[in-house]
C-alpha positions, -999 to +999 in steps of 0.1 A: +082-143+093+088-169+066+114-166+039+118-146+018+100-120+039+124-124+068+152-107+048+163-072+056+147-059+023+113-069+036+118-056+071+098-024+071+073-006+092+037-010+079+031+027+085+057+035+059+036+018+032+001+030+042-018+058+026-033+087+045-071+084+049-101+099+067-114+079+095-150+069+105-165+074+140-149+041+151-114+052+140-113+029+109-097+042+077-121+050+049-105+036+018-118+037-017-137+070-017-112+090-038-100+082-073-077+100-098-085+109-133-077+073-145-099+057-119-071+045-096-077+046-058-058+074-041-052+086-006-058+121+008-024+132-005-031+120-041-009+089-039-020+057-056-031+030-032-046-005-035-079-017-021-063-024+012-048+011+015-012+003+008+008+026-014+015+012-049+034+026-079+021+026-115+034-009-120+016-023-090+046-027-067+043-020-030+062+012-023+070+032+009+062+069+014+094+078-004+084+058-035+110+030-029+098-004-039+094-028-010+077-057-027+076-062-064+042-067-081+045-105-084+053-110-047+027-085-036+000-102-057+009-136-042-001-122-008-035-109-021-024-073-019-017-076+019+016-074+037+027-109+048 
């Protein structure tokens, strides 16, 4: 993994930052079917997610299931909303 993503801060399990979703017949997550009152995408547990199904906070930072920031908004946007 290239710098700065090889640092301990960025060493996390992708399952810790994924929302919880229904699955289709092929086992693929169905993302984008639920929204909160403000129009933000949410998972089955009502947590805010991005279009790729990753948990985000109100500022757009990538967060884990405990709400701890894993990638700040600027770094997360540089990857197109994906985990590098």
